[in-house]
PyMOL commands that place a pseudoatom at each C-alpha (Angstrom):
pseudoatom trace, name=CA, resn=MET, resi=1, chain=A, elem=C, hetatm=0, pos=[27.972, 80.729, 105.640]
pseudoatom trace, name=CA, resn=LEU, resi=2, chain=A, elem=C, hetatm=0, pos=[30.116, 83.823, 106.031]
pseudoatom trace, name=CA, resn=GLY, resi=3, chain=A, elem=C, hetatm=0, pos=[33.402, 84.574, 107.700]
pseudoatom trace, name=CA, resn=ALA, resi=4, chain=A, elem=C, hetatm=0, pos=[34.684, 87.943, 108.891]
pseudoatom trace, name=CA, resn=SER, resi=5, chain=A, elem=C, hetatm=0, pos=[38.198, 89.210, 109.383]
pseudoatom trace, name=CA, resn=PHE, resi=6, chain=A, elem=C, hetatm=0, pos=[39.845, 92.500, 110.282]
pseudoatom trace, name=CA, resn=ASP, resi=7, chain=A, elem=C, hetatm=0, pos=[42.124, 92.084, 107.250]
pseudoatom trace, name=CA, resn=ASP, resi=8, chain=A, elem=C, hetatm=0, pos=[41.704, 93.911, 103.958]
pseudoatom trace, name=CA, resn=VAL, resi=9, chain=A, elem=C, hetatm=0, pos=[40.186, 92.467, 100.778]
pseudoatom trace, name=CA, resn=GLU, resi=10, chain=A, elem=C, hetatm=0, pos=[43.502, 91.326, 99.295]
pseudoatom trace, name=CA, resn=LYS, resi=11, chain=A, elem=C, hetatm=0, pos=[44.598, 89.472, 102.451]
pseudoatom trace, name=CA, resn=ASN, resi=12, chain=A, elem=C, hetatm=0, pos=[41.176, 87.857, 102.838]
pseudoatom trace, name=CA, resn=ARG, resi=13, chain=A, elem=C, hetatm=0, pos=[41.155, 86.737, 99.213]
pseudoatom trace, name=CA, resn=ALA, resi=14, chain=A, elem=C, hetatm=0, pos=[44.646, 85.237, 99.482]
pseudoatom trace, name=CA, resn=PHE, resi=15, chain=A, elem=C, hetatm=0, pos=[43.742, 83.454, 102.745]
pseudoatom trace, name=CA, resn=ALA, resi=16, chain=A, elem=C, hetatm=0, pos=[40.483, 82.068, 101.327]
pseudoatom trace, name=CA, resn=ASP, resi=17, chain=A, elem=C, hetatm=0, pos=[42.229, 80.937, 98.143]
pseudoatom trace, name=CA, resn=LYS, resi=18, chain=A, elem=C, hetatm=0, pos=[45.074, 79.291, 100.069]
pseudoatom trace, name=CA, resn=PHE, resi=19, chain=A, elem=C, hetatm=0, pos=[42.686, 77.218, 102.182]
pseudoatom trace, name=CA, resn=GLY, resi=20, chain=A, elem=C, hetatm=0, pos=[40.010, 76.694, 99.521]
pseudoatom trace, name=CA, resn=TYR, resi=21, chain=A, elem=C, hetatm=0, pos=[37.217, 78.358, 101.497]
pseudoatom trace, name=CA, resn=PRO, resi=22, chain=A, elem=C, hetatm=0, pos=[33.860, 77.753, 99.797]
pseudoatom trace, name=CA, resn=PHE, resi=23, chain=A, elem=C, hetatm=0, pos=[32.352, 80.850, 101.459]
pseudoatom trace, name=CA, resn=ARG, resi=24, chain=A, elem=C, hetatm=0, pos=[32.886, 84.582, 101.524]
pseudoatom trace, name=CA, resn=LEU, resi=25, chain=A, elem=C, hetatm=0, pos=[35.202, 86.303, 103.970]
pseudoatom trace, name=CA, resn=LEU, resi=26, chain=A, elem=C, hetatm=0, pos=[33.931, 89.750, 104.889]
pseudoatom trace, name=CA, resn=CYS, resi=27, chain=A, elem=C, hetatm=0, pos=[36.314, 92.600, 105.663]
pseudoatom trace, name=CA, resn=ASP, resi=28, chain=A, elem=C, hetatm=0, pos=[35.623, 94.217, 109.023]
pseudoatom trace, name=CA, resn=ARG, resi=29, chain=A, elem=C, hetatm=0, pos=[38.378, 96.817, 108.818]
pseudoatom trace, name=CA, resn=THR, resi=30, chain=A, elem=C, hetatm=0, pos=[36.592, 99.158, 111.272]
pseudoatom trace, name=CA, resn=GLN, resi=31, chain=A, elem=C, hetatm=0, pos=[36.038, 96.235, 113.690]
pseudoatom trace, name=CA, resn=ALA, resi=32, chain=A, elem=C, hetatm=0, pos=[32.365, 97.223, 113.952]
pseudoatom trace, name=CA, resn=VAL, resi=33, chain=A, elem=C, hetatm=0, pos=[31.112, 93.656, 113.463]
pseudoatom trace, name=CA, resn=GLY, resi=34, chain=A, elem=C, hetatm=0, pos=[33.721, 92.197, 115.805]
pseudoatom trace, name=CA, resn=THR, resi=35, chain=A, elem=C, hetatm=0, pos=[32.813, 94.749, 118.458]
pseudoatom trace, name=CA, resn=ALA, resi=36, chain=A, elem=C, hetatm=0, pos=[29.064, 94.140, 118.038]
pseudoatom trace, name=CA, resn=TYR, resi=37, chain=A, elem=C, hetatm=0, pos=[29.562, 90.383, 118.440]
pseudoatom trace, name=CA, resn=GLY, resi=38, chain=A, elem=C, hetatm=0, pos=[31.968, 90.810, 121.373]
pseudoatom trace, name=CA, resn=VAL, resi=39, chain=A, elem=C, hetatm=0, pos=[34.888, 88.923, 119.834]
pseudoatom trace, name=CA, resn=LEU, resi=40, chain=A, elem=C, hetatm=0, pos=[37.746, 91.391, 120.340]
pseudoatom trace, name=CA, resn=ASP, resi=41, chain=A, elem=C, hetatm=0, pos=[40.668, 89.758, 122.113]
pseudoatom trace, name=CA, resn=ALA, resi=42, chain=A, elem=C, hetatm=0, pos=[40.916, 91.195, 125.646]
pseudoatom trace, name=CA, resn=ASP, resi=43, chain=A, elem=C, hetatm=0, pos=[44.728, 90.997, 125.565]
pseudoatom trace, name=CA, resn=ASP, resi=44, chain=A, elem=C, hetatm=0, pos=[45.035, 92.547, 122.097]
pseudoatom trace, name=CA, resn=PRO, resi=45, chain=A, elem=C, hetatm=0, pos=[41.855, 94.325, 120.941]
pseudoatom trace, name=CA, resn=GLY, resi=46, chain=A, elem=C, hetatm=0, pos=[43.339, 94.750, 117.461]
pseudoatom trace, name=CA, resn=TYR, resi=47, chain=A, elem=C, hetatm=0, pos=[42.617, 91.076, 116.860]
pseudoatom trace, name=CA, resn=PRO, resi=48, chain=A, elem=C, hetatm=0, pos=[39.444, 89.016, 117.100]
pseudoatom trace, name=CA, resn=ARG, resi=49, chain=A, elem=C, hetatm=0, pos=[39.180, 85.745, 118.983]
pseudoatom trace, name=CA, resn=ARG, resi=50, chain=A, elem=C, hetatm=0, pos=[38.226, 82.766, 116.830]
pseudoatom trace, name=CA, resn=VAL, resi=51, chain=A, elem=C, hetatm=0, pos=[34.486, 82.499, 117.520]
pseudoatom trace, name=CA, resn=SER, resi=52, chain=A, elem=C, hetatm=0, pos=[31.600, 81.133, 115.427]
pseudoatom trace, name=CA, resn=PHE, resi=53, chain=A, elem=C, hetatm=0, pos=[27.907, 81.880, 115.672]
pseudoatom trace, name=CA, resn=LEU, resi=54, chain=A, elem=C, hetatm=0, pos=[25.142, 79.614, 114.426]
pseudoatom trace, name=CA, resn=ILE, resi=55, chain=A, elem=C, hetatm=0, pos=[22.334, 81.961, 113.434]
pseudoatom trace, name=CA, resn=GLY, resi=56, chain=A, elem=C, hetatm=0, pos=[18.829, 80.614, 112.915]
pseudoatom trace, name=CA, resn=PRO, resi=57, chain=A, elem=C, hetatm=0, pos=[16.428, 81.474, 110.094]
pseudoatom trace, name=CA, resn=ASP, resi=58, chain=A, elem=C, hetatm=0, pos=[14.842, 84.108, 112.350]
pseudoatom trace, name=CA, resn=GLY, resi=59, chain=A, elem=C, hetatm=0, pos=[18.197, 85.941, 112.615]
pseudoatom trace, name=CA, resn=ARG, resi=60, chain=A, elem=C, hetatm=0, pos=[18.749, 85.024, 116.264]
pseudoatom trace, name=CA, resn=ILE, resi=61, chain=A, elem=C, hetatm=0, pos=[21.928, 83.440, 117.558]
pseudoatom trace, name=CA, resn=VAL, resi=62, chain=A, elem=C, hetatm=0, pos=[21.272, 79.753, 118.256]
pseudoatom trace, name=CA, resn=THR, resi=63, chain=A, elem=C, hetatm=0, pos=[24.746, 78.726, 119.466]
pseudoatom trace, name=CA, resn=ILE, resi=64, chain=A, elem=C, hetatm=0, pos=[28.018, 80.491, 120.182]
pseudoatom trace, name=CA, resn=TYR, resi=65, chain=A, elem=C, hetatm=0, pos=[31.150, 78.397, 119.625]
pseudoatom trace, name=CA, resn=ASP, resi=66, chain=A, elem=C, hetatm=0, pos=[33.915, 79.942, 121.706]
pseudoatom trace, name=CA, resn=PRO, resi=67, chain=A, elem=C, hetatm=0, pos=[36.615, 78.901, 121.345]
pseudoatom trace, name=CA, resn=VAL, resi=68, chain=A, elem=C, hetatm=0, pos=[36.607, 77.215, 117.956]
pseudoatom trace, name=CA, resn=GLU, resi=69, chain=A, elem=C, hetatm=0, pos=[38.802, 74.181, 117.331]
pseudoatom trace, name=CA, resn=PRO, resi=70, chain=A, elem=C, hetatm=0, pos=[39.430, 74.353, 113.557]
pseudoatom trace, name=CA, resn=ALA, resi=71, chain=A, elem=C, hetatm=0, pos=[40.091, 70.606, 113.159]
pseudoatom trace, name=CA, resn=THR, resi=72, chain=A, elem=C, hetatm=0, pos=[36.692, 69.577, 114.519]
pseudoatom trace, name=CA, resn=HIS, resi=73, chain=A, elem=C, hetatm=0, pos=[34.515, 72.667, 114.209]
pseudoatom trace, name=CA, resn=ALA, resi=74, chain=A, elem=C, hetatm=0, pos=[32.804, 71.900, 110.891]
pseudoatom trace, name=CA, resn=ALA, resi=75, chain=A, elem=C, hetatm=0, pos=[31.705, 68.459, 112.120]
pseudoatom trace, name=CA, resn=GLN, resi=76, chain=A, elem=C, hetatm=0, pos=[30.502, 69.987, 115.391]
pseudoatom trace, name=CA, resn=VAL, resi=77, chain=A, elem=C, hetatm=0, pos=[28.293, 72.543, 113.609]
pseudoatom trace, name=CA, resn=LEU, resi=78, chain=A, elem=C, hetatm=0, pos=[26.993, 70.035, 111.053]
pseudoatom trace, name=CA, resn=ALA, resi=79, chain=A, elem=C, hetatm=0, pos=[26.017, 67.644, 113.847]
pseudoatom trace, name=CA, resn=GLU, resi=80, chain=A, elem=C, hetatm=0, pos=[24.099, 70.387, 115.603]
pseudoatom trace, name=CA, resn=VAL, resi=81, chain=A, elem=C, hetatm=0, pos=[22.326, 71.519, 112.450]
pseudoatom trace, name=CA, resn=ALA, resi=82, chain=A, elem=C, hetatm=0, pos=[21.390, 67.909, 111.607]
pseudoatom trace, name=CA, resn=ALA, resi=83, chain=A, elem=C, hetatm=0, pos=[20.116, 67.164, 115.124]
pseudoatom trace, name=CA, resn=PRO, resi=84, chain=A, elem=C, hetatm=0, pos=[16.421, 66.297, 115.450]
pseudoatom trace, name=CA, resn=GLY, resi=85, chain=A, elem=C, hetatm=0, pos=[14.299, 69.315, 116.164]
pseudoatom trace, name=CA, resn=ARG, resi=86, chain=A, elem=C, hetatm=0, pos=[16.465, 71.682, 114.144]
for i in range(1, 86): cmd.bond("trace and resi %d" % i, "trace and resi %d" % (i + 1))
show_as sticks, trace
zoom trace
């Protein structure tokens, strides 16, 4: 599991520490990843929308979660990953 943000290393580290993230937050300062995944906010392209991608073992996107509801998102993804046939 990885996360990406347009913030710098120090801001990402502080954010991850504050919320106890058990995964790495990548710094996309050039917005190259955000642009490639199409998550730039149409109203303010300097910011990404909150979107998650479930990527399969073959490297292909299985599911796009847009928008993400932080309170329920982890359970939503875990249920999909645990579903029969996955």
